N, C-alpha and C positions, 0 to 999 in steps of 0.2 A: 463542620468538617474537622476542626482541631480537636473537639471533644470526642469525635468518633475515632480519630487516630489514637488518642490517649486511651480510650477504652480498649482498643486493640492491643496496645502495648501492655496493658495491665492484665488482660484476660488470656491472651494467646499462650503465654508460658504455662499457665495452669492446665490448659487444654492439652498441650503437647506432652507435658511431663507429669500428668496426673497419674494416680495409682490404679485407675480402673483398667482392666485388661481389654485387649481388642476383641470386638465382637466378630466371631467367625461366621456368622450367618449373613443373610441378605436383608436389607431394609430399604425402603423407598427414600432416596436422598437425591436432591434436596427436598425437604418437605414442602407441600403445597402451601401457598400463602394463607389460605383459609384455615389451615390447621393451627396457626398461631393465635387465633381468636382474640385479636387485639383491636377490634373495631372501636372499642370504647376509649382507646388511647388517642390523644389528639396531638401531643408534642412529638417531634421527630426523635429526640434523645430517648424518650420513654419507650417508643416503639422499637427502636434499635436495641436498647438494653433488654427489653422483654424477649425479643427474638434471639438475642445472643444467649440468654439464660436457657431458653427452651431448647436450642440446638447450638451448643458451644462450637461445633466444628465450622459453623458459619464464619467465625472469626478467623479460623485457620485458612479457609479458602480465600477470604478477602485479603488477609495478610500476605499470602503467597502472590496474589494478583498484584498487590501494591509493589512487592519486591520486583516482579517482572516489569512493571512500568518504570520503576527506578532504574532497572538494568538498561532500558532503552536509552536513558540519558548518558550512560557510560559506554555506549557502543563505540563511539569515536575513540575514546581512550583505549579500549581493548584493541582496536585496529592499529592504533599508534604503537602500542606495546608489541603487537604481532610483528609489525615491520621492523622494530628494533631487535626483536628476538631473531628474526630471520637474517638480518644484516650481521648481527653478532655471530650467528652460526656460520654464515658464509665466510666471514673474516677468519674464524678459527680453521675452517677447511683450507683456505688459501695458505695460512701459516703452516698447516700440516703438509700441504703439497710442497711448499718451498723447502721445508725441513727434509722431506723425503728425497727431493732432488739433490739437496746438499749432501745427504748421506748415501746417495746411490740406491735408494730403495724405490719400489714401485709406488706411484702416487695413490693415496687413498681414494676410494670411491666417494663421489659427491652424494650427500644424503640431504634429506629435508629436515627442517626443524620441527619436531613434534610439538614443542611448546608453542612455536609460532603458528602452526596450523590450528591448535586448540584455541589460541587467543583470537585467531581470525574467526573461528566459529562463534566464540562468545561476542565478537564484534558485529555479527550479522544481525541487523535489526529484525529481519524476517524470522530468525531462528529463536528469538528471545522467548516468546510465549510458549512455543513448543518445548523448549528446554526446561522452562519452569513447570510445565505440566508433569514432568517426571517426579519431582519431589512432592507435588500436590497429590498425585495418585498413590505414591508410597505412603504418605501420611494418611490418606483416606483408607487405604487397605489396612494400615496399622491400627487406626482408631475405630473404624467402623466395620472392618472386615473385608477380606478380598472379594467376597461375593457382592458387596455393595459397590465397590469400585468398578467391578466388571459390569454390573447392572447399569451403573451410571453411564459408562462409555457406550454400551451396546444398545440400550433401550431408552435412555433419557436424552441422548444427544443425536443430532443428525449432521452428517458431514457432506451433504450434497453440494453445498456452495463451495467448499474448498476443492472438491474433486472437479467441479465445473471450471473453476478458475484455472487449475492446472491445464486442463484440456484446451480451453478457449485461448489462453495465453500462448500455448505451444503452437496452436493453429495460426494465430494472428501474427506470430513472429517469423513465419516462413517467408522465403524469398518472393514467391508470386504475390502474396498479400501485401507485403511491404513495398514492392515495386509498384503495385497498383495504387497504393496510397501516395507514394512519392510522385507518380505521374500526375495524379490529380492536383497536388500542390504545385508541381512544375507548370501545369497548364494555367493555373491561376496567376502564378508569378510572371508568366510570359505576357500577361495583359499589361503589366507595367514594365515590359521590355527586359525582364529578368534582372533588374537592378537589386542591390542589397535591400533597399527599402521595400521593393515589391516582394522579395523573398520573405522579409521580416513579417509583413502583413499576412502573406499566404500561410507561412508556417504557424504563426501564433493565432490565426483565425480558423483556417480549415483543418489544420492538424489536430487540435484538441477536439473539435466537433467530430472528426473521423473516429476519435477514441470511443464514441458511443457504439461503434460497429466493429472495430478491430480490438477493442478493450483499451483501457487507459494505459496499462504498462507498455503495450505495443506502440500506442500513439506517442508516449513519452520517448521511447527509444528512437522512433522515426524523426520526431521533431528535434530532439537534442542533437542527433547526428547531422541533420540538415542545417540547423542553426550553427553548429560548429563549422561546417564546410562553407556555407554561404554567407555567414555573418560574423561570427566571433573571430575568424582568422584575419579580419580586416583591422586589427588593433583597435577595437571598440573602446571608447572612453569608459572609465570605470563606472560612473553613475548610470550610463546607458546599459552597461553589461549587467549590473545588478537589477536594473528595472526590467530588462528582458528576461532574466532568470526568474524574477518574481512573477512576471506575467505568465511565463511558461508553466510554472507550478500551479498557479491559481486557475489558469484556463484549462489545463489538463484535468484538474479536480472537478471543475464545473462542466467541462465539455462532454464528460462521459455520462451525463444524466439524461440524454435524449432517449435512452433505452433502459431496460431494467436489468441488464446482464453485464454491462461493461465496467461500471464503477463499483469497486468493492464495498463502499458504504451503502450503496443502493442494493447491491446483490444480497447483502447480509440481512436485509429486512423485506425484500420484495415478496418472497413466498409467504412470510408470516403475515404481512399486511395486504396480500393479494394485489400487489402493484404489478401492472404489466406495462408494455411499451406505450400503449395508448394513454395510460394514466401519466406516465412520465412526460410524454409530449404535451399533454394538456396542462400539467402543473409545473413543469421544469423546462420544456423545450424552448419556447419563445423567450422565456426569461433568461435561460442560459445563453442563447445566441445573442440576445441584447446585451447581457453583461460582458460577454467576451469582446464583442465589437466595440462597445462603449469604452472598455478598459484600454483596448489597443489604441483607439483614437485619442483618448485622453493622454496616455503616456507619450504618444507621438507629438501632440500639440505642446506638451510641456518640455519635451527634449528634442524638438525638431532641429535645433541648431547642431546637435550632436550627429545628425544624419548627413549634414552638408558634405563633410569630407568623404562620405561613403557613397556619394551620389552616382559616381561613374560606374558603368557595368564592369563586372569583375570576372575574370576567367581563372579557372583553377585546373592545373594540369592533371591532378589526381582525379577530379570529376570527369575530365575528358577521357582519361584512360578507362574509368569505370563505365562510361557511356559506350565506349568502343567495345569493351568486353561484353556488355549487354546486347549490343547490336549483332555481335558474332554468335551469341547463344540466346536468342530471344525465347521468351516463354510462350508456348502455344496457348491460345485463349482457352482451350479445353482443359489444360492443366490448372489455370487460374480458376476456371469454373468449378472444377472438382474441389478445390480448396474452399471456395465460397459455400459450396453445398455441404462440405464437412462442418463448417462453422454454423450453418443453419441447422444441421442435424444436432449439433451440441446444444444450441440454444433451445430447440424444441424439446429435447430430452434431458434438460438440465436437472430435473428432479427424478430421473429414472437412471440410477447409476449403472445398471447392467447394460442398457442401451447406449448410455454415454460412453462408457469405457469400451464397449464392443465396437462402436463406431470409430473411436479413436484408434483402436488396434487395426481396423481395416485401413484407416488413413495412413498409419505407419507403413503398412505394406505398400500402399500406393506411393508413398514418399520414396521408399527404396527402389520401386520400379521406375520412377521418373527422376532418379538422382542427377541426371544430366542437367535438369532445370531447377535443381534444388541446391540449398546450402545445408550445412549440418543442422539437424533438428535441435533447437535450443530447448533444453529441459531444466537446466539448473535454476534459472530465474523463476519459471512457473512453479517448480516444486517448492522453492523457498517461500514464495508468496502463498501457495496452498498450505504449506506447513505453518506459516504464520496464522492464517485464518483458522486452521484446525485447532491450533493451540488456543486461539482466542475463543473458540466455541467451548473448549474444555473449561477454561477459566470463567468465561462469561456465564455458564450455566449455574454457577454457585454464587452469583452476585445479586440475584433477584431480591433477596431478603432486605437489602438496603437500598438498591437502586429504585425499586418501586415506590416506597414512601418518599424518597428524596426528590425524584423528578415528577411524581404524580401530581403534586400540588402546584406546579409552576404553570404560568400562562404562556402565551404564544411568544412574545418578545423575550421574556426571561429565558425560555428554553432555547431560543435561537442564539441568544448571546452566550449562554453557558456552553452550548454545543460548539460554537465558534472558538471560544477561549480554550476549552478542554482539548479541542482538536490540535491546537498548537503544541500541546504537550504530550499527545498520544495519537496513534493512528486513528483516522476518522472512522474506519470500519469498526473499531472497538466502541466508539461512542454510539453509533447507530445500533449496533448489536445489543448493547446494554439497554438502550431505550426500547428495543423491541421486546424486552422481557417485562416491561411494565404493563400490567393489565389495565384496561379501560382507557387507553390513550385515544383521544379524539383524532379525527382526520387533520384538524388544524395543528394539533400538537405533533403529530407524526411529520407533517410537512415542515414545521419549524425546526425539528431536530435534524432532519436530513439536510435542510437548507443550510443550517449552521455548520454541519459537518463538512459539506462539500465547499462551502464558502471559505472556511479556515484551512483548507487543505494545502495552501501554498505558503503558509507563514513560517514553517520550519521543515527541515528535511524529513523528520519522522511523522509529519502530519498526514501524509498520504503515501500509500504503499509504493507507487511508481517513482516518488521523488528521489530515493537513493540512486536509482538507475540514471536519472537525468543528471544528478550531481556528479556521478562517476565519469560520465561522458564529457561533461563541460568543465570539470575542475581544472584541466590543463590550461584553460584560457584565463585563469585567475592566478597570477604569479604568486600571490601571498596566500593562496587557498581561499575557499569560499567562506566568508565571514557569516556566522549565523545572524548577527545584527544587520549586516548589509542585505541579506536575503529577506529578513523580516521587513525592513524598511522598503525594499523594492516591491514586496508583495502587499504592503499595507493599503495603498491606494486602490489597486484592483480588487482586493478583498472587500473593501467598503462598497465599491461600485457594484460588484456582482451580487453581494448580499442584499443591497437595496433593490436590485433588479428582480431577484428571485422572490423576495418577500413582498414587495409592493406591487408587482405585476401579476401576482397569482389571483 
């Protein structure tokens, strides 16, 4: 890998600033792997060097992709800079207001910090790949011709998965669906008399598994909110707080694998590898359930003393107020039924964009007609995740030239280990999507890559698309902020357990 990065550093400048003019025509790009005619080469460096010489723009596409990955590591820094810029802007406005009052002038109108808003955008992890797709396409149009860039977007790529994610996330985050999921977890918690421990087991077991049906981002939102209300508000000991957070992230990543449409890393490969829900239940279902339950029990056994002070039933005035509000305006079963039918329609027509979007537009009309039983339709989160996946498709389509020979020669356990480790430093959907570009992958290799990607989805905030949502909801319960090291340590044990369950029980 070091030699590959060095090769990029040496050759990319010559590609970008070479003297050859841009081709204004249209060519097939990226070239088919067979066109490289390098079957006689055996070493990875020789293969990569040969392919870089035959198509120098390969290096540019990969260099931009690496810059996008590096950008994800600085997302937190950009958000910190955004908060500082907004605070500075607000202080200057207050100073101007006080000066205007002192001089008897009208107070100036409060404005937003444009710099702060731009930095917030740069700090959105979900926006990174889409943002870097812009310079990539500009460079492609400049070096290979506008026709080639347009042809690449329109005919070489498919954006069915990002569109589906936007629709299914928006549907799953509606009030009827979320209340249905919450009632299911409340029913399980009532078996243990509704104690904090009973809620803890219910949320961390049933919640992630429900993610296979309401999507992982929606499950993360529901579980994080309930954990905050029913558990974290009890002044949980620090080590139990991090262990619970790690469990939540790992279980959400694994719990969405019972179906083929709920987990982004599965969704990105399901159509390419012809994986359906039956396949997922056979190869990931029992394994995921076993891993989730085993992880929860293990953490409880190791930290059971930390639960002692939380053993008494706990009442919350805010929860009681919410329950009273829901009882005054209950959701009719037929409204919830229509929501579930809309989700089923989206799943069945995931690869038919016209029917998918058409059905969603009908649902929006229904949502407006039944607004007495609805909350505001949440689109920001779904659009950001869809934008992330769309940007990933744009970048990933140019990485086959190096990912195929790099991963194609690895065995089952090396692939699993590599996918798990790489997921900690990048979104797991990116790992599986790149793996889907490798021709000749066996079923065993496909299983190993996806198993590693979902197993490592809880090690860092950027490892799985729903993680930032969970962190933003629960961050207020960590006085010093959520430590990346604390999260990694909290998720390490569950990661090993669910990885063993998925790989050994298949």
